[in-house]
N, C-alpha and C positions, 0 to 999 in steps of 0.2 A: 499855134499853127497846126498841131497834130489834130486837135478836135474841131478845127474849122475847115481846113483844106482837104485832109485825107478822107473824111466821109463823102465829100463831093466827088473826089477822084474814084473812090470805091463804088459809089453809086452809078458811075458812068461806064464801068467796065463789066463785061459779062462775068457772072458769078461773083460780083463785087460784094454782095451782101454777106456771103459766106467768108470770103477773103477778109473783109473788113471786121467781121465778128471774130475770126481767128486772130487777126492782127491785134485787136484791142484786148482780147483775152491774154495773149502773150505779153502785151504791154503791161497789164496788171501784174503778171508774174515777174517781169523785169523790175517793176517798181518795188514790189515786195522784197525781192532778193537784194536789191540795192539798199532798201531800208534796213534789212536785217544785217547786212554787212557794215552799215554805218553804226548800228547799235551794239554790235558784238564787242568791239574793243572796250567800250565803257562798262558793259556788263562783266566782261572778264576782269577788268580792273577792280570793280566793286567786289567781285567774288574773291580775287586773290589778295587784295590789300585791305579790305574792310570786313572780311569774314562773312559776307552774306551767303546764304545757301544758294547753290547754283540753280539758276532758272526760276527762282521765285521772287524774292524781294528785290534783287538787283534788276531783274528784267522789268518788274513793276515800276520801280523808281525811274528807270530809263524811259519807259513808255510814258509815264506821267510827265517827265521833263520834255519829251518830244511833243506831247499833246499841248502843253502850255506854250512852248515856243512856236509850234505850228499855228495855234489859235491866235497868238499875237501877230504873227506874220499875215495870217488870213484877214484879221480885223484891220490891219494897216492898209489893206487893198480895198476895203469897202466902207465899213461904218466909221472908221477913224481917219479915212483918207482926207487930207487937207485940214484936219483939226490940229491946231498948234499945240494943244495939250498933250498929244500923243506923238510928238516928234522929238527927236534928239539930234542936235546939230543940223536941223533943217531936213532930216530924213525920217521916214516912217520906219517901223520895225524891220520889214523885209529889206528895204533899201539899206538900212544900217547893218543888218546881218550880212548882206551881200558885200557891202563896202569893207567891213572888217575882215571877212573871209578872203576876199581877193587882194586887198591892199595891205593887210597886216599879217594875217595868219599864214598865207601861202609863202610870201617872201621870207618871213621869219622862220617858218618851218624848213625852207630850203637852206637858209643860213645855218640853222642848228644842225641839220643833217650833215652838211658839208664840214662843219667844225667837228662833229662827232666822228665822222669817217676819217678825217685827217689827223686829229689830235688825240682821240680817246681809244679808238679801236686798235688792237694790237696788229702787228704785221701778219701773224698767223691767222687771225680772224679775217683780215682783209684778203689774204691769199685764198682762204677757204671760200669766202663769199664770191670772189671773182672766179673760182674754179681753177686756180693755177696749181700746178704740181708743187710739191714741197720744195724741190730744189730750185725752182724758178724764182728769180728776184723781181721785185717791182722796180721799174726804171726810176732813177733819181729825178728825172725831169717830171715824170708823172707824180711822184711824191711831193716835189716842190710845188707843182701846179695845184694839187689838191689841198696842200697845207697852207699855201699863201694866197695864190691868185683867186681861187674859187671863193673863199670867204670874203675877200676884199671886193670882188666883183658883185657878190650878192649884197653886201653892205651898200655899194654904189647904187644898186637897183632899188633898195629900200629907200634910200635918201632921194 
């Protein structure tokens, strides 16, 4: 929609060529910064846990993986679209990635975060993350809610 509707809208407004140019330049910067923020945790993990030199091999491997998955998603929208050889569970690569992300990874991530926050984090860590003073206690109702009801509710959402 951005590449179909907005150029028409920019073309009909005074100074729209300049505004449209600036908008799309800023859109490129927004896309790059988002891509960097998505790649950063994997690069950090490779550097910290696998001993790769910072900024070289880890970034290259991450960029290569991104290129491969990006090309698979791109091909599923044009050359491979409708070809049964390149579908999994009746979905192309992009649709499969989208389904796994929204229906598996997001709910599972929420469940794991709620279990971690309720059962693994210490009270001192929780108090510090919430910005509570040292003498202030966390309500037993809030503790019970986060320890019992939130994980059960998330499991219900997944099922």
